[in-house]
C-alpha positions as CSV (number, residue, x, y, z in Angstrom):
1,M,94.6,93.3,100.5
2,N,97.7,92.5,102.7
3,P,101.0,94.0,101.5
4,E,102.3,90.5,100.7
5,H,99.7,90.3,98.0
6,Y,102.2,93.1,96.4
7,L,105.4,91.4,96.6
8,P,106.5,91.6,92.9
9,L,106.2,95.5,92.8
10,A,107.9,95.6,96.6
11,E,110.7,93.4,95.6
12,H,111.1,95.3,92.2
13,L,111.5,98.7,93.8
14,A,113.6,97.1,96.7
15,S,116.0,95.7,94.0
16,R,116.6,99.0,92.7
17,G,117.6,100.9,95.9
18,F,114.2,101.8,97.3
19,V,113.2,101.1,100.7
20,V,109.9,99.5,101.1
21,L,107.7,99.8,103.9
22,G,104.3,97.9,103.9
23,P,101.9,98.9,106.7
24,E,99.7,96.2,107.7
25,H,96.1,97.7,107.6
26,A,93.9,96.2,110.3
27,E,90.5,95.9,108.4
28,V,88.6,92.7,107.2
29,D,85.4,93.4,105.7
30,W,84.3,96.4,103.8
31,A,81.0,96.5,105.0
32,A,81.8,96.4,108.6
33,D,85.4,98.4,108.4
34,I,85.0,100.6,105.6
35,L,84.2,103.9,107.7
36,Q,87.0,103.5,110.2
37,T,89.4,102.1,107.5
38,T,88.6,105.6,105.9
39,A,89.6,107.8,108.8
40,D,92.6,105.3,109.8
41,R,94.7,104.3,106.7
42,P,96.2,108.1,105.9
43,L,97.0,108.0,110.0
44,A,98.8,104.7,109.3
45,I,100.7,105.9,106.4
46,S,102.0,109.1,108.7
47,A,102.6,106.7,111.4
48,T,104.8,104.5,109.1
49,I,106.7,107.7,107.9
50,D,107.2,108.6,111.7
51,L,108.8,105.1,112.2
52,A,111.2,105.3,109.4
53,E,112.2,109.1,110.8
54,D,112.1,108.6,114.7
55,G,111.3,104.9,115.3
56,A,113.4,101.8,115.2
57,L,114.8,102.8,111.7
58,D,115.6,106.3,112.4
59,G,118.8,107.2,110.6
60,I,118.7,104.0,108.1
61,I,116.3,105.5,105.4
62,D,116.5,108.7,103.5
63,T,113.0,110.3,104.4
64,D,113.5,113.3,102.8
65,R,112.2,111.6,99.5
66,V,108.9,109.9,100.2
67,A,106.3,108.3,97.7
68,V,103.1,106.2,98.6
69,V,101.8,103.5,96.5
70,G,98.4,102.2,97.1
71,H,96.0,100.0,95.3
72,S,92.4,100.7,95.4
73,W,91.3,101.9,98.8
74,G,94.9,102.5,99.1
75,G,94.8,104.8,96.0
76,Y,92.3,106.6,98.3
77,T,94.7,106.9,101.0
78,A,97.5,108.5,98.7
79,F,95.1,110.8,97.5
80,A,94.5,111.8,101.2
81,V,97.9,111.9,102.2
82,A,98.9,114.0,99.4
83,G,96.2,116.6,100.2
84,A,92.9,115.6,98.9
85,R,90.0,116.5,101.4
86,I,86.6,114.3,101.8
87,D,83.5,116.1,100.3
88,L,80.3,114.3,100.8
89,D,78.3,116.9,99.5
90,D,80.0,116.4,96.3
91,L,79.6,112.6,96.7
92,A,75.8,112.9,97.1
93,Q,75.5,114.9,93.7
94,R,77.8,111.9,92.3
95,C,75.4,109.3,93.8
96,D,72.3,110.9,92.9
97,G,70.5,108.6,90.3
98,A,73.5,106.1,90.6
99,T,71.8,103.0,89.3
100,D,74.6,100.4,89.3
101,P,73.9,98.4,92.4
102,F,77.6,98.0,93.0
103,I,78.1,101.8,93.3
104,A,75.1,102.4,95.1
105,G,75.7,99.8,97.6
106,Y,79.6,100.2,98.3
107,F,80.5,103.7,97.2
108,C,77.1,105.7,98.1
109,A,75.4,103.9,100.9
110,P,78.2,103.6,103.5
111,F,78.6,107.3,103.3
112,A,75.3,108.8,102.8
113,D,74.7,110.5,106.2
114,G,78.1,111.1,107.0
115,D,77.6,110.6,110.8
116,G,79.2,107.2,110.9
117,L,82.4,108.5,108.9
118,A,82.7,111.7,111.6
119,E,82.7,109.4,114.5
120,A,85.1,107.2,113.1
121,F,87.2,110.6,112.7
122,G,86.7,111.5,116.2
123,L,84.6,114.7,115.0
124,D,81.7,115.9,117.4
125,E,79.7,117.1,114.5
126,T,79.5,116.1,110.5
127,P,81.3,118.6,108.6
128,S,79.4,120.3,106.0
129,G,81.4,120.5,102.7
130,R,85.4,119.8,103.1
131,W,86.6,117.5,105.9
132,P,89.6,118.0,107.9
133,S,92.6,117.3,105.7
134,L,94.8,114.3,106.4
135,A,97.7,115.3,104.4
136,D,101.3,114.9,105.1
137,D,103.5,117.3,103.7
138,R,106.6,114.8,103.6
139,V,104.7,112.8,100.9
140,D,106.6,113.7,97.7
141,A,105.1,111.5,94.9
142,I,102.2,109.1,94.8
143,V,101.3,106.0,92.5
144,P,97.8,105.1,93.2
145,I,96.8,101.9,91.2
146,A,93.4,100.7,90.5
147,S,92.4,103.7,92.9
148,D,89.1,104.9,94.3
149,A,88.6,108.7,94.5
150,F,85.0,109.3,94.6
151,L,85.0,110.8,98.2
152,F,86.8,113.6,96.7
153,G,85.3,116.6,94.7
154,D,86.6,118.0,91.9
155,D,88.1,121.0,94.0
156,E,89.4,118.7,96.5
157,L,91.4,116.6,93.7
158,A,92.9,119.8,92.7
159,E,94.4,120.3,95.9
160,V,96.7,117.5,95.2
161,T,100.0,118.9,93.5
162,T,102.3,116.3,94.4
163,P,103.7,114.5,91.2
164,M,101.5,111.5,90.6
165,L,101.6,108.4,88.2
166,I,98.4,107.0,88.1
167,I,97.6,103.2,86.9
168,G,94.2,101.7,86.2
169,G,92.3,99.2,83.8
170,T,89.9,100.8,81.8
171,A,87.2,98.0,82.5
172,D,87.7,98.0,86.2
173,T,84.3,96.9,88.2
174,G,86.1,97.3,91.2
175,A,87.0,101.0,90.9
176,P,85.3,102.1,87.9
177,W,87.0,104.3,85.8
178,D,84.8,107.5,86.3
179,W,84.9,107.0,89.9
180,G,88.3,106.4,90.4
181,T,91.4,106.6,87.9
182,G,90.1,108.7,85.1
183,L,88.2,110.9,87.8
184,A,91.5,111.7,89.3
185,Y,94.0,112.0,86.4
186,R,91.5,114.7,85.1
187,E,91.2,116.5,88.4
188,V,94.1,116.6,89.9
189,G,96.3,119.7,90.3
190,S,99.8,117.8,89.8
191,E,101.9,119.6,87.1
192,V,103.7,116.4,86.9
193,R,101.3,113.7,86.4
194,Y,101.3,110.7,84.1
195,L,98.2,108.2,83.4
196,A,99.1,104.6,82.4
197,A,95.8,103.1,81.3
198,F,95.3,99.4,80.9
199,E,92.8,98.8,78.1
200,G,90.2,96.4,79.1
201,G,92.1,95.7,82.5
202,E,90.3,95.0,85.8
203,H,90.9,95.5,89.3
204,M,93.6,93.3,90.3
205,I,96.3,94.3,87.8
206,P,99.2,94.6,90.3
207,V,98.3,91.7,92.6
208,L,100.3,88.4,93.1
209,G,99.0,85.7,90.8
210,C,97.2,83.1,92.4
211,E,100.0,80.3,92.1
212,S,101.2,82.6,94.9
213,M,98.3,83.0,96.9
214,P,97.2,79.2,97.6
215,W,94.4,80.6,99.7
216,T,92.3,81.7,96.8
217,A,91.8,77.9,95.6
218,N,89.1,78.2,98.5
219,L,87.1,81.2,97.0
220,P,84.3,80.7,95.0
221,D,84.9,80.2,91.3
222,A,83.8,83.8,90.6
223,Y,86.0,85.4,93.3
224,Q,89.0,83.0,92.0
225,S,89.0,84.6,88.7
226,V,88.9,88.2,90.0
227,F,92.0,87.3,91.7
228,C,93.6,84.9,89.1
229,E,93.0,86.3,85.7
230,D,92.5,89.4,83.9
231,P,90.2,89.4,81.0
232,A,92.5,91.4,78.8
233,W,95.8,91.1,80.2
234,D,98.4,88.5,80.8
235,K,98.8,89.0,84.7
236,Q,102.5,88.4,84.3
237,E,102.9,91.2,81.7
238,A,100.8,93.4,83.4
239,L,102.7,93.2,86.6
240,D,106.0,93.9,84.7
241,L,104.8,96.9,83.0
242,V,103.4,98.1,86.5
243,N,106.8,97.5,88.2
244,H,108.7,99.2,85.2
245,L,106.6,102.3,85.1
246,T,106.5,103.0,89.0
247,T,110.0,102.3,89.1
248,A,110.8,105.0,86.4
249,F,108.4,107.2,87.8
250,L,110.1,107.0,91.3
251,R,113.4,107.5,89.8
252,H,112.3,110.4,87.9
253,T,110.6,112.2,90.6
254,L,112.7,111.4,93.7
255,V,116.0,110.5,92.2
256,D,115.9,113.2,89.3
257,G,117.0,110.7,86.8
258,A,116.6,111.9,82.9
259,K,116.8,108.5,81.7
260,A,113.9,107.6,84.0
261,E,111.9,110.5,82.5
262,D,112.6,108.9,79.3
263,A,111.1,105.8,80.2
264,L,107.9,107.4,80.9
265,Q,107.4,109.1,77.5
266,P,104.3,107.5,75.4
267,E,106.1,106.7,72.4
268,A,108.1,104.3,74.5
269,Y,105.2,102.3,75.0
270,E,103.7,102.2,71.5
271,V,104.6,99.1,70.7
272,V,102.8,97.6,73.8
273,E,99.3,96.7,72.5
274,G,96.5,97.9,74.8
275,L,98.7,100.3,76.9
276,E,98.1,103.8,76.7
277,L,100.5,106.5,78.5
278,R,99.6,110.1,79.2
279,V,101.5,112.8,80.3
280,G,100.1,116.1,82.0
281,G,96.7,117.0,81.2
282,E,96.6,115.1,77.7
C-alpha cells in the first residue's frame, strides 16, 4: 500500500498539529519482494527520522516525540523499530501443522529456511534464535493497524515496551487475529497499551474508500470487495474511529493530555456497537 491510501488518517493527524511523514516503500509484489521488504522497511523508518533530524527538514520538526503508525506489514515494521526481533525458530513452531493455505503459503513458506531473509539482511549466516535488532530508540509510541506479528516470538514481542495502540478487525483474513493483532496485544511488554477491536472487521479498515482510489475499478470483483467494503463496518464510520482513537492515543502519549486519556477509556465507546476497547493487559 502507498502512503496516499491512508490519506484520511494522515490529514486528520496533520489537522491536529502532528507532522506526518509517509515513506514510499519500494516493493510491488509480496511473493517477489517480501524478504527484502522485511529487511528494508524498518531501515526506511529510521532513514525518515534521520531526514527529519538532519536532512532537509532539520529544525522544522520536533523529533523528540516520534510515533510510527503502520498498517499490515507496516505493523510488523512498527514492532521491529520498537524493539521486537525476528525469531524463525518460534515461527517454525507456530507454522507446524498450519492447515490454512493462506497462512501456510504467505506466512510460513517464504521464511521456512531463513537463508533468503538472511541474505536480504546482509548476513553471512542465518541466525539461530533471535535475529539482529532493527530497533530505533527515537521511536516513542507505535500504532500497528491490522498488523502482522508472526515473525516475532512471544519473548521477542515482550521486548517492545513503548506505548502502543493496536487496532484490528476480529475477522481479518489478511493478518489473522492470532497471528497479528491479538497475538501482539497479548504478548508485548508495553505497560501503556490499548487495543481497539472491530468486531467482524476485515483487513482494510484504515484504507481509503474506493471512490478515492479509481484504480480499484480495474481489479477483479473479489479484490474490489476487499478494498471497497467491509463485511461488518461502514467504511467511513470505521475510518472516523481509527482517526479519533489514533489522535487521542498520540496526544496522550506524546503530548501528555489528560483529556486525550479520557478519550481512551472503554466506557466512552460503549455506545459504539461492535467496537471493544481494552486497556493494559485486560
